[in-house]
mmCIF entry with sequence, helices, sheets and N, C-alpha, C, O atoms, coordinates in Angstrom:
data_MODEL
# 
_entry.id   MODEL 
# 
_entity.id                         1 
_entity.type                       polymer 
_entity.pdbx_number_of_molecules   1 
# 
_entity_poly.entity_id                      1 
_entity_poly.type                           'polypeptide(L)' 
_entity_poly.nstd_linkage                   no 
_entity_poly.nstd_monomer                   no 
_entity_poly.pdbx_seq_one_letter_code       
;(UNK)(UNK)(UNK)(UNK)(UNK)(UNK)(UNK)(UNK)(UNK)(UNK)(UNK)(UNK)(UNK)(UNK)(UNK)(UNK)
(UNK)(UNK)(UNK)(UNK)(UNK)(UNK)(UNK)(UNK)(UNK)(UNK)(UNK)(UNK)(UNK)(UNK)(UNK)(UNK)
(UNK)(UNK)(UNK)(UNK)(UNK)(UNK)(UNK)(UNK)(UNK)(UNK)(UNK)(UNK)(UNK)(UNK)
;
_entity_poly.pdbx_seq_one_letter_code_can   XXXXXXXXXXXXXXXXXXXXXXXXXXXXXXXXXXXXXXXXXXXXXX 
_entity_poly.pdbx_strand_id                 A 
# 
loop_
_entity_poly_seq.entity_id 
_entity_poly_seq.num 
_entity_poly_seq.mon_id 
_entity_poly_seq.hetero 
1 1  UNK n 
1 2  UNK n 
1 3  UNK n 
1 4  UNK n 
1 5  UNK n 
1 6  UNK n 
1 7  UNK n 
1 8  UNK n 
1 9  UNK n 
1 10 UNK n 
1 11 UNK n 
1 12 UNK n 
1 13 UNK n 
1 14 UNK n 
1 15 UNK n 
1 16 UNK n 
1 17 UNK n 
1 18 UNK n 
1 19 UNK n 
1 20 UNK n 
1 21 UNK n 
1 22 UNK n 
1 23 UNK n 
1 24 UNK n 
1 25 UNK n 
1 26 UNK n 
1 27 UNK n 
1 28 UNK n 
1 29 UNK n 
1 30 UNK n 
1 31 UNK n 
1 32 UNK n 
1 33 UNK n 
1 34 UNK n 
1 35 UNK n 
1 36 UNK n 
1 37 UNK n 
1 38 UNK n 
1 39 UNK n 
1 40 UNK n 
1 41 UNK n 
1 42 UNK n 
1 43 UNK n 
1 44 UNK n 
1 45 UNK n 
1 46 UNK n 
# 
_struct_asym.id          A 
_struct_asym.entity_id   1 
# 
_struct_conf.conf_type_id            HELX_P 
_struct_conf.id                      HELX_P1 
_struct_conf.pdbx_PDB_helix_id       AA1 
_struct_conf.beg_label_comp_id       UNK 
_struct_conf.beg_label_asym_id       A 
_struct_conf.beg_label_seq_id        3 
_struct_conf.pdbx_beg_PDB_ins_code   ? 
_struct_conf.end_label_comp_id       UNK 
_struct_conf.end_label_asym_id       A 
_struct_conf.end_label_seq_id        44 
_struct_conf.pdbx_end_PDB_ins_code   ? 
_struct_conf.beg_auth_comp_id        UNK 
_struct_conf.beg_auth_asym_id        A 
_struct_conf.beg_auth_seq_id         3 
_struct_conf.end_auth_comp_id        UNK 
_struct_conf.end_auth_asym_id        A 
_struct_conf.end_auth_seq_id         44 
_struct_conf.pdbx_PDB_helix_class    1 
_struct_conf.details                 ? 
_struct_conf.pdbx_PDB_helix_length   42 
# 
_struct_conf_type.id          HELX_P 
_struct_conf_type.criteria    ? 
_struct_conf_type.reference   ? 
# 
loop_
_atom_site.group_PDB 
_atom_site.id 
_atom_site.type_symbol 
_atom_site.label_atom_id 
_atom_site.label_alt_id 
_atom_site.label_comp_id 
_atom_site.label_asym_id 
_atom_site.label_entity_id 
_atom_site.label_seq_id 
_atom_site.pdbx_PDB_ins_code 
_atom_site.Cartn_x 
_atom_site.Cartn_y 
_atom_site.Cartn_z 
_atom_site.occupancy 
_atom_site.B_iso_or_equiv 
_atom_site.pdbx_formal_charge 
_atom_site.auth_seq_id 
_atom_site.auth_comp_id 
_atom_site.auth_asym_id 
_atom_site.auth_atom_id 
_atom_site.pdbx_PDB_model_num 
ATOM 1   N N  . UNK A 1 1  ? -3.035 -15.391 43.529  1.00 0.00 ? 1  UNK A N  1 
ATOM 2   C CA . UNK A 1 1  ? -2.233 -14.652 42.587  1.00 0.00 ? 1  UNK A CA 1 
ATOM 3   C C  . UNK A 1 1  ? -2.189 -13.241 43.030  1.00 0.00 ? 1  UNK A C  1 
ATOM 4   O O  . UNK A 1 1  ? -3.224 -12.592 43.183  1.00 0.00 ? 1  UNK A O  1 
ATOM 5   N N  . UNK A 1 2  ? -0.989 -12.746 43.241  1.00 0.00 ? 2  UNK A N  1 
ATOM 6   C CA . UNK A 1 2  ? -0.838 -11.309 43.641  1.00 0.00 ? 2  UNK A CA 1 
ATOM 7   C C  . UNK A 1 2  ? -1.277 -10.321 42.582  1.00 0.00 ? 2  UNK A C  1 
ATOM 8   O O  . UNK A 1 2  ? -1.534 -10.701 41.439  1.00 0.00 ? 2  UNK A O  1 
ATOM 9   N N  . UNK A 1 3  ? -1.358 -9.148  42.927  1.00 0.00 ? 3  UNK A N  1 
ATOM 10  C CA . UNK A 1 3  ? -1.773 -8.064  42.050  1.00 0.00 ? 3  UNK A CA 1 
ATOM 11  C C  . UNK A 1 3  ? -0.692 -7.813  41.049  1.00 0.00 ? 3  UNK A C  1 
ATOM 12  O O  . UNK A 1 3  ? -0.954 -7.425  39.910  1.00 0.00 ? 3  UNK A O  1 
ATOM 13  N N  . UNK A 1 4  ? 0.523  -8.034  41.472  1.00 0.00 ? 4  UNK A N  1 
ATOM 14  C CA . UNK A 1 4  ? 1.777  -7.902  40.581  1.00 0.00 ? 4  UNK A CA 1 
ATOM 15  C C  . UNK A 1 4  ? 1.795  -8.955  39.521  1.00 0.00 ? 4  UNK A C  1 
ATOM 16  O O  . UNK A 1 4  ? 2.117  -8.662  38.370  1.00 0.00 ? 4  UNK A O  1 
ATOM 17  N N  . UNK A 1 5  ? 1.430  -10.280 39.896  1.00 0.00 ? 5  UNK A N  1 
ATOM 18  C CA . UNK A 1 5  ? 1.425  -11.379 38.962  1.00 0.00 ? 5  UNK A CA 1 
ATOM 19  C C  . UNK A 1 5  ? 0.315  -11.120 38.073  1.00 0.00 ? 5  UNK A C  1 
ATOM 20  O O  . UNK A 1 5  ? 0.514  -11.332 36.877  1.00 0.00 ? 5  UNK A O  1 
ATOM 21  N N  . UNK A 1 6  ? -0.854 -10.686 38.451  1.00 0.00 ? 6  UNK A N  1 
ATOM 22  C CA . UNK A 1 6  ? -2.043 -10.470 37.685  1.00 0.00 ? 6  UNK A CA 1 
ATOM 23  C C  . UNK A 1 6  ? -1.632 -9.375  36.617  1.00 0.00 ? 6  UNK A C  1 
ATOM 24  O O  . UNK A 1 6  ? -1.746 -9.652  35.423  1.00 0.00 ? 6  UNK A O  1 
ATOM 25  N N  . UNK A 1 7  ? -1.212 -8.283  36.969  1.00 0.00 ? 7  UNK A N  1 
ATOM 26  C CA . UNK A 1 7  ? -0.789 -7.155  36.063  1.00 0.00 ? 7  UNK A CA 1 
ATOM 27  C C  . UNK A 1 7  ? 0.360  -7.633  35.130  1.00 0.00 ? 7  UNK A C  1 
ATOM 28  O O  . UNK A 1 7  ? 0.389  -7.144  34.001  1.00 0.00 ? 7  UNK A O  1 
ATOM 29  N N  . UNK A 1 8  ? 1.302  -8.531  35.484  1.00 0.00 ? 8  UNK A N  1 
ATOM 30  C CA . UNK A 1 8  ? 2.329  -9.057  34.541  1.00 0.00 ? 8  UNK A CA 1 
ATOM 31  C C  . UNK A 1 8  ? 1.728  -9.779  33.568  1.00 0.00 ? 8  UNK A C  1 
ATOM 32  O O  . UNK A 1 8  ? 2.128  -9.669  32.409  1.00 0.00 ? 8  UNK A O  1 
ATOM 33  N N  . UNK A 1 9  ? 0.643  -10.654 33.906  1.00 0.00 ? 9  UNK A N  1 
ATOM 34  C CA . UNK A 1 9  ? 0.025  -11.507 32.995  1.00 0.00 ? 9  UNK A CA 1 
ATOM 35  C C  . UNK A 1 9  ? -0.852 -10.665 32.006  1.00 0.00 ? 9  UNK A C  1 
ATOM 36  O O  . UNK A 1 9  ? -0.855 -10.941 30.806  1.00 0.00 ? 9  UNK A O  1 
ATOM 37  N N  . UNK A 1 10 ? -1.562 -9.682  32.494  1.00 0.00 ? 10 UNK A N  1 
ATOM 38  C CA . UNK A 1 10 ? -2.285 -8.785  31.621  1.00 0.00 ? 10 UNK A CA 1 
ATOM 39  C C  . UNK A 1 10 ? -1.277 -8.075  30.603  1.00 0.00 ? 10 UNK A C  1 
ATOM 40  O O  . UNK A 1 10 ? -1.469 -8.125  29.388  1.00 0.00 ? 10 UNK A O  1 
ATOM 41  N N  . UNK A 1 11 ? -0.247 -7.446  31.149  1.00 0.00 ? 11 UNK A N  1 
ATOM 42  C CA . UNK A 1 11 ? 0.668  -6.873  30.273  1.00 0.00 ? 11 UNK A CA 1 
ATOM 43  C C  . UNK A 1 11 ? 1.302  -7.880  29.226  1.00 0.00 ? 11 UNK A C  1 
ATOM 44  O O  . UNK A 1 11 ? 1.573  -7.496  28.089  1.00 0.00 ? 11 UNK A O  1 
ATOM 45  N N  . UNK A 1 12 ? 1.516  -9.101  29.620  1.00 0.00 ? 12 UNK A N  1 
ATOM 46  C CA . UNK A 1 12 ? 2.152  -10.041 28.580  1.00 0.00 ? 12 UNK A CA 1 
ATOM 47  C C  . UNK A 1 12 ? 1.197  -10.309 27.622  1.00 0.00 ? 12 UNK A C  1 
ATOM 48  O O  . UNK A 1 12 ? 1.566  -10.364 26.449  1.00 0.00 ? 12 UNK A O  1 
ATOM 49  N N  . UNK A 1 13 ? -0.274 -10.535 27.978  1.00 0.00 ? 13 UNK A N  1 
ATOM 50  C CA . UNK A 1 13 ? -1.281 -10.852 27.054  1.00 0.00 ? 13 UNK A CA 1 
ATOM 51  C C  . UNK A 1 13 ? -1.381 -9.654  25.993  1.00 0.00 ? 13 UNK A C  1 
ATOM 52  O O  . UNK A 1 13 ? -1.375 -9.907  24.788  1.00 0.00 ? 13 UNK A O  1 
ATOM 53  N N  . UNK A 1 14 ? -1.458 -8.535  26.405  1.00 0.00 ? 14 UNK A N  1 
ATOM 54  C CA . UNK A 1 14 ? -1.505 -7.333  25.645  1.00 0.00 ? 14 UNK A CA 1 
ATOM 55  C C  . UNK A 1 14 ? -0.354 -7.317  24.506  1.00 0.00 ? 14 UNK A C  1 
ATOM 56  O O  . UNK A 1 14 ? -0.579 -7.141  23.308  1.00 0.00 ? 14 UNK A O  1 
ATOM 57  N N  . UNK A 1 15 ? 0.964  -7.540  25.105  1.00 0.00 ? 15 UNK A N  1 
ATOM 58  C CA . UNK A 1 15 ? 2.135  -7.637  24.223  1.00 0.00 ? 15 UNK A CA 1 
ATOM 59  C C  . UNK A 1 15 ? 2.024  -8.620  23.168  1.00 0.00 ? 15 UNK A C  1 
ATOM 60  O O  . UNK A 1 15 ? 2.412  -8.390  22.023  1.00 0.00 ? 15 UNK A O  1 
ATOM 61  N N  . UNK A 1 16 ? 1.430  -9.861  23.585  1.00 0.00 ? 16 UNK A N  1 
ATOM 62  C CA . UNK A 1 16 ? 1.276  -10.889 22.629  1.00 0.00 ? 16 UNK A CA 1 
ATOM 63  C C  . UNK A 1 16 ? 0.381  -10.523 21.534  1.00 0.00 ? 16 UNK A C  1 
ATOM 64  O O  . UNK A 1 16 ? 0.657  -10.686 20.345  1.00 0.00 ? 16 UNK A O  1 
ATOM 65  N N  . UNK A 1 17 ? -0.813 -9.970  22.030  1.00 0.00 ? 17 UNK A N  1 
ATOM 66  C CA . UNK A 1 17 ? -1.827 -9.406  20.976  1.00 0.00 ? 17 UNK A CA 1 
ATOM 67  C C  . UNK A 1 17 ? -1.231 -8.563  19.920  1.00 0.00 ? 17 UNK A C  1 
ATOM 68  O O  . UNK A 1 17 ? -1.392 -8.709  18.708  1.00 0.00 ? 17 UNK A O  1 
ATOM 69  N N  . UNK A 1 18 ? -0.428 -7.543  20.601  1.00 0.00 ? 18 UNK A N  1 
ATOM 70  C CA . UNK A 1 18 ? 0.104  -6.637  19.637  1.00 0.00 ? 18 UNK A CA 1 
ATOM 71  C C  . UNK A 1 18 ? 1.065  -7.227  18.637  1.00 0.00 ? 18 UNK A C  1 
ATOM 72  O O  . UNK A 1 18 ? 1.133  -6.852  17.466  1.00 0.00 ? 18 UNK A O  1 
ATOM 73  N N  . UNK A 1 19 ? 1.838  -8.224  19.204  1.00 0.00 ? 19 UNK A N  1 
ATOM 74  C CA . UNK A 1 19 ? 2.828  -8.803  18.100  1.00 0.00 ? 19 UNK A CA 1 
ATOM 75  C C  . UNK A 1 19 ? 2.012  -9.556  17.197  1.00 0.00 ? 19 UNK A C  1 
ATOM 76  O O  . UNK A 1 19 ? 2.449  -9.547  16.046  1.00 0.00 ? 19 UNK A O  1 
ATOM 77  N N  . UNK A 1 20 ? 0.908  -10.236 17.384  1.00 0.00 ? 20 UNK A N  1 
ATOM 78  C CA . UNK A 1 20 ? 0.071  -10.962 16.461  1.00 0.00 ? 20 UNK A CA 1 
ATOM 79  C C  . UNK A 1 20 ? -0.469 -9.940  15.447  1.00 0.00 ? 20 UNK A C  1 
ATOM 80  O O  . UNK A 1 20 ? -0.491 -10.221 14.249  1.00 0.00 ? 20 UNK A O  1 
ATOM 81  N N  . UNK A 1 21 ? -0.886 -8.804  15.895  1.00 0.00 ? 21 UNK A N  1 
ATOM 82  C CA . UNK A 1 21 ? -1.480 -7.793  14.941  1.00 0.00 ? 21 UNK A CA 1 
ATOM 83  C C  . UNK A 1 21 ? -0.443 -7.311  14.071  1.00 0.00 ? 21 UNK A C  1 
ATOM 84  O O  . UNK A 1 21 ? -0.746 -7.027  12.912  1.00 0.00 ? 21 UNK A O  1 
ATOM 85  N N  . UNK A 1 22 ? 0.810  -7.172  14.498  1.00 0.00 ? 22 UNK A N  1 
ATOM 86  C CA . UNK A 1 22 ? 1.976  -6.743  13.646  1.00 0.00 ? 22 UNK A CA 1 
ATOM 87  C C  . UNK A 1 22 ? 2.205  -7.916  12.595  1.00 0.00 ? 22 UNK A C  1 
ATOM 88  O O  . UNK A 1 22 ? 2.318  -7.660  11.396  1.00 0.00 ? 22 UNK A O  1 
ATOM 89  N N  . UNK A 1 23 ? 2.265  -9.102  13.052  1.00 0.00 ? 23 UNK A N  1 
ATOM 90  C CA . UNK A 1 23 ? 2.546  -10.314 12.231  1.00 0.00 ? 23 UNK A CA 1 
ATOM 91  C C  . UNK A 1 23 ? 1.354  -10.447 11.039  1.00 0.00 ? 23 UNK A C  1 
ATOM 92  O O  . UNK A 1 23 ? 1.568  -10.832 9.889   1.00 0.00 ? 23 UNK A O  1 
ATOM 93  N N  . UNK A 1 24 ? 0.262  -10.104 11.502  1.00 0.00 ? 24 UNK A N  1 
ATOM 94  C CA . UNK A 1 24 ? -0.939 -10.256 10.477  1.00 0.00 ? 24 UNK A CA 1 
ATOM 95  C C  . UNK A 1 24 ? -0.720 -9.125  9.463   1.00 0.00 ? 24 UNK A C  1 
ATOM 96  O O  . UNK A 1 24 ? -0.965 -9.382  8.285   1.00 0.00 ? 24 UNK A O  1 
ATOM 97  N N  . UNK A 1 25 ? -0.280 -7.886  9.800   1.00 0.00 ? 25 UNK A N  1 
ATOM 98  C CA . UNK A 1 25 ? -0.011 -6.859  8.867   1.00 0.00 ? 25 UNK A CA 1 
ATOM 99  C C  . UNK A 1 25 ? 1.186  -7.386  7.934   1.00 0.00 ? 25 UNK A C  1 
ATOM 100 O O  . UNK A 1 25 ? 1.174  -7.191  6.719   1.00 0.00 ? 25 UNK A O  1 
ATOM 101 N N  . UNK A 1 26 ? 2.129  -8.007  8.535   1.00 0.00 ? 26 UNK A N  1 
ATOM 102 C CA . UNK A 1 26 ? 3.261  -8.433  7.669   1.00 0.00 ? 26 UNK A CA 1 
ATOM 103 C C  . UNK A 1 26 ? 2.863  -9.467  6.674   1.00 0.00 ? 26 UNK A C  1 
ATOM 104 O O  . UNK A 1 26 ? 3.362  -9.508  5.549   1.00 0.00 ? 26 UNK A O  1 
ATOM 105 N N  . UNK A 1 27 ? 1.990  -10.273 7.086   1.00 0.00 ? 27 UNK A N  1 
ATOM 106 C CA . UNK A 1 27 ? 1.468  -11.475 6.263   1.00 0.00 ? 27 UNK A CA 1 
ATOM 107 C C  . UNK A 1 27 ? 0.519  -10.749 5.116   1.00 0.00 ? 27 UNK A C  1 
ATOM 108 O O  . UNK A 1 27 ? 0.573  -11.121 3.944   1.00 0.00 ? 27 UNK A O  1 
ATOM 109 N N  . UNK A 1 28 ? -0.268 -9.788  5.511   1.00 0.00 ? 28 UNK A N  1 
ATOM 110 C CA . UNK A 1 28 ? -1.011 -9.084  4.373   1.00 0.00 ? 28 UNK A CA 1 
ATOM 111 C C  . UNK A 1 28 ? -0.051 -8.461  3.417   1.00 0.00 ? 28 UNK A C  1 
ATOM 112 O O  . UNK A 1 28 ? -0.262 -8.565  2.208   1.00 0.00 ? 28 UNK A O  1 
ATOM 113 N N  . UNK A 1 29 ? 0.948  -7.844  3.855   1.00 0.00 ? 29 UNK A N  1 
ATOM 114 C CA . UNK A 1 29 ? 2.012  -7.243  2.925   1.00 0.00 ? 29 UNK A CA 1 
ATOM 115 C C  . UNK A 1 29 ? 2.607  -8.287  1.952   1.00 0.00 ? 29 UNK A C  1 
ATOM 116 O O  . UNK A 1 29 ? 2.708  -8.100  0.739   1.00 0.00 ? 29 UNK A O  1 
ATOM 117 N N  . UNK A 1 30 ? 2.999  -9.430  2.622   1.00 0.00 ? 30 UNK A N  1 
ATOM 118 C CA . UNK A 1 30 ? 3.657  -10.485 1.828   1.00 0.00 ? 30 UNK A CA 1 
ATOM 119 C C  . UNK A 1 30 ? 2.659  -10.961 0.723   1.00 0.00 ? 30 UNK A C  1 
ATOM 120 O O  . UNK A 1 30 ? 3.046  -11.266 -0.405  1.00 0.00 ? 30 UNK A O  1 
ATOM 121 N N  . UNK A 1 31 ? 1.421  -11.003 1.093   1.00 0.00 ? 31 UNK A N  1 
ATOM 122 C CA . UNK A 1 31 ? 0.318  -11.492 0.167   1.00 0.00 ? 31 UNK A CA 1 
ATOM 123 C C  . UNK A 1 31 ? 0.130  -10.562 -1.042  1.00 0.00 ? 31 UNK A C  1 
ATOM 124 O O  . UNK A 1 31 ? -0.061 -10.983 -2.183  1.00 0.00 ? 31 UNK A O  1 
ATOM 125 N N  . UNK A 1 32 ? 0.197  -9.285  -0.707  1.00 0.00 ? 32 UNK A N  1 
ATOM 126 C CA . UNK A 1 32 ? 0.198  -8.175  -1.759  1.00 0.00 ? 32 UNK A CA 1 
ATOM 127 C C  . UNK A 1 32 ? 1.316  -8.406  -2.679  1.00 0.00 ? 32 UNK A C  1 
ATOM 128 O O  . UNK A 1 32 ? 1.158  -8.452  -3.899  1.00 0.00 ? 32 UNK A O  1 
ATOM 129 N N  . UNK A 1 33 ? 2.482  -8.556  -2.073  1.00 0.00 ? 33 UNK A N  1 
ATOM 130 C CA . UNK A 1 33 ? 3.765  -8.682  -2.986  1.00 0.00 ? 33 UNK A CA 1 
ATOM 131 C C  . UNK A 1 33 ? 3.684  -9.824  -3.790  1.00 0.00 ? 33 UNK A C  1 
ATOM 132 O O  . UNK A 1 33 ? 3.976  -9.757  -4.984  1.00 0.00 ? 33 UNK A O  1 
ATOM 133 N N  . UNK A 1 34 ? 3.269  -11.002 -3.194  1.00 0.00 ? 34 UNK A N  1 
ATOM 134 C CA . UNK A 1 34 ? 3.107  -12.143 -4.051  1.00 0.00 ? 34 UNK A CA 1 
ATOM 135 C C  . UNK A 1 34 ? 2.041  -12.017 -5.264  1.00 0.00 ? 34 UNK A C  1 
ATOM 136 O O  . UNK A 1 34 ? 2.247  -12.466 -6.392  1.00 0.00 ? 34 UNK A O  1 
ATOM 137 N N  . UNK A 1 35 ? 1.041  -11.436 -4.918  1.00 0.00 ? 35 UNK A N  1 
ATOM 138 C CA . UNK A 1 35 ? -0.118 -11.132 -5.876  1.00 0.00 ? 35 UNK A CA 1 
ATOM 139 C C  . UNK A 1 35 ? 0.402  -10.351 -6.968  1.00 0.00 ? 35 UNK A C  1 
ATOM 140 O O  . UNK A 1 35 ? 0.070  -10.620 -8.123  1.00 0.00 ? 35 UNK A O  1 
ATOM 141 N N  . UNK A 1 36 ? 1.293  -9.285  -6.668  1.00 0.00 ? 36 UNK A N  1 
ATOM 142 C CA . UNK A 1 36 ? 1.841  -8.443  -7.710  1.00 0.00 ? 36 UNK A CA 1 
ATOM 143 C C  . UNK A 1 36 ? 2.915  -9.275  -8.621  1.00 0.00 ? 36 UNK A C  1 
ATOM 144 O O  . UNK A 1 36 ? 2.946  -9.170  -9.847  1.00 0.00 ? 36 UNK A O  1 
ATOM 145 N N  . UNK A 1 37 ? 3.726  -10.053 -7.922  1.00 0.00 ? 37 UNK A N  1 
ATOM 146 C CA . UNK A 1 37 ? 4.555  -10.869 -8.547  1.00 0.00 ? 37 UNK A CA 1 
ATOM 147 C C  . UNK A 1 37 ? 3.897  -11.877 -9.587  1.00 0.00 ? 37 UNK A C  1 
ATOM 148 O O  . UNK A 1 37 ? 4.443  -12.086 -10.670 1.00 0.00 ? 37 UNK A O  1 
ATOM 149 N N  . UNK A 1 38 ? 2.710  -12.492 -9.222  1.00 0.00 ? 38 UNK A N  1 
ATOM 150 C CA . UNK A 1 38 ? 1.976  -13.266 -9.957  1.00 0.00 ? 38 UNK A CA 1 
ATOM 151 C C  . UNK A 1 38 ? 1.341  -12.490 -11.235 1.00 0.00 ? 38 UNK A C  1 
ATOM 152 O O  . UNK A 1 38 ? 1.257  -13.006 -12.350 1.00 0.00 ? 38 UNK A O  1 
ATOM 153 N N  . UNK A 1 39 ? 0.898  -11.152 -10.910 1.00 0.00 ? 39 UNK A N  1 
ATOM 154 C CA . UNK A 1 39 ? 0.475  -10.334 -11.993 1.00 0.00 ? 39 UNK A CA 1 
ATOM 155 C C  . UNK A 1 39 ? 1.503  -10.002 -13.075 1.00 0.00 ? 39 UNK A C  1 
ATOM 156 O O  . UNK A 1 39 ? 1.205  -10.051 -14.268 1.00 0.00 ? 39 UNK A O  1 
ATOM 157 N N  . UNK A 1 40 ? 2.694  -9.672  -12.646 1.00 0.00 ? 40 UNK A N  1 
ATOM 158 C CA . UNK A 1 40 ? 3.831  -9.525  -13.458 1.00 0.00 ? 40 UNK A CA 1 
ATOM 159 C C  . UNK A 1 40 ? 4.122  -10.669 -14.273 1.00 0.00 ? 40 UNK A C  1 
ATOM 160 O O  . UNK A 1 40 ? 4.252  -10.541 -15.491 1.00 0.00 ? 40 UNK A O  1 
ATOM 161 N N  . UNK A 1 41 ? 4.239  -11.820 -13.675 1.00 0.00 ? 41 UNK A N  1 
ATOM 162 C CA . UNK A 1 41 ? 4.355  -13.115 -14.459 1.00 0.00 ? 41 UNK A CA 1 
ATOM 163 C C  . UNK A 1 41 ? 3.456  -13.199 -15.498 1.00 0.00 ? 41 UNK A C  1 
ATOM 164 O O  . UNK A 1 41 ? 3.831  -13.472 -16.638 1.00 0.00 ? 41 UNK A O  1 
ATOM 165 N N  . UNK A 1 42 ? 2.165  -12.964 -15.181 1.00 0.00 ? 42 UNK A N  1 
ATOM 166 C CA . UNK A 1 42 ? 1.145  -13.182 -16.173 1.00 0.00 ? 42 UNK A CA 1 
ATOM 167 C C  . UNK A 1 42 ? 1.326  -12.199 -17.496 1.00 0.00 ? 42 UNK A C  1 
ATOM 168 O O  . UNK A 1 42 ? 1.109  -12.542 -18.658 1.00 0.00 ? 42 UNK A O  1 
ATOM 169 N N  . UNK A 1 43 ? 1.760  -10.940 -17.061 1.00 0.00 ? 43 UNK A N  1 
ATOM 170 C CA . UNK A 1 43 ? 1.996  -9.970  -18.142 1.00 0.00 ? 43 UNK A CA 1 
ATOM 171 C C  . UNK A 1 43 ? 3.165  -10.398 -18.911 1.00 0.00 ? 43 UNK A C  1 
ATOM 172 O O  . UNK A 1 43 ? 3.175  -10.211 -20.128 1.00 0.00 ? 43 UNK A O  1 
ATOM 173 N N  . UNK A 1 44 ? 4.120  -10.938 -18.334 1.00 0.00 ? 44 UNK A N  1 
ATOM 174 C CA . UNK A 1 44 ? 5.384  -11.415 -19.078 1.00 0.00 ? 44 UNK A CA 1 
ATOM 175 C C  . UNK A 1 44 ? 5.132  -12.785 -19.780 1.00 0.00 ? 44 UNK A C  1 
ATOM 176 O O  . UNK A 1 44 ? 5.953  -13.267 -20.562 1.00 0.00 ? 44 UNK A O  1 
ATOM 177 N N  . UNK A 1 45 ? 4.081  -13.318 -19.493 1.00 0.00 ? 45 UNK A N  1 
ATOM 178 C CA . UNK A 1 45 ? 3.723  -14.560 -20.281 1.00 0.00 ? 45 UNK A CA 1 
ATOM 179 C C  . UNK A 1 45 ? 4.583  -15.781 -19.593 1.00 0.00 ? 45 UNK A C  1 
ATOM 180 O O  . UNK A 1 45 ? 4.822  -16.794 -20.251 1.00 0.00 ? 45 UNK A O  1 
ATOM 181 N N  . UNK A 1 46 ? 5.023  -15.642 -18.277 1.00 0.00 ? 46 UNK A N  1 
ATOM 182 C CA . UNK A 1 46 ? 5.834  -16.663 -17.766 1.00 0.00 ? 46 UNK A CA 1 
ATOM 183 C C  . UNK A 1 46 ? 4.999  -17.747 -17.215 1.00 0.00 ? 46 UNK A C  1 
ATOM 184 O O  . UNK A 1 46 ? 5.527  -18.741 -16.717 1.00 0.00 ? 46 UNK A O  1 
# 
């Protein structure tokens, strides 16, 4: 493996890890929204 190939793989790995962190934050926000919707439903007696 050349230095360029090695660097490209390291960069790709870092990019993928960053994307996963962003997706995790999105999932956490979705969970907060769904929890709030459930709370509102309970208050409305739905």
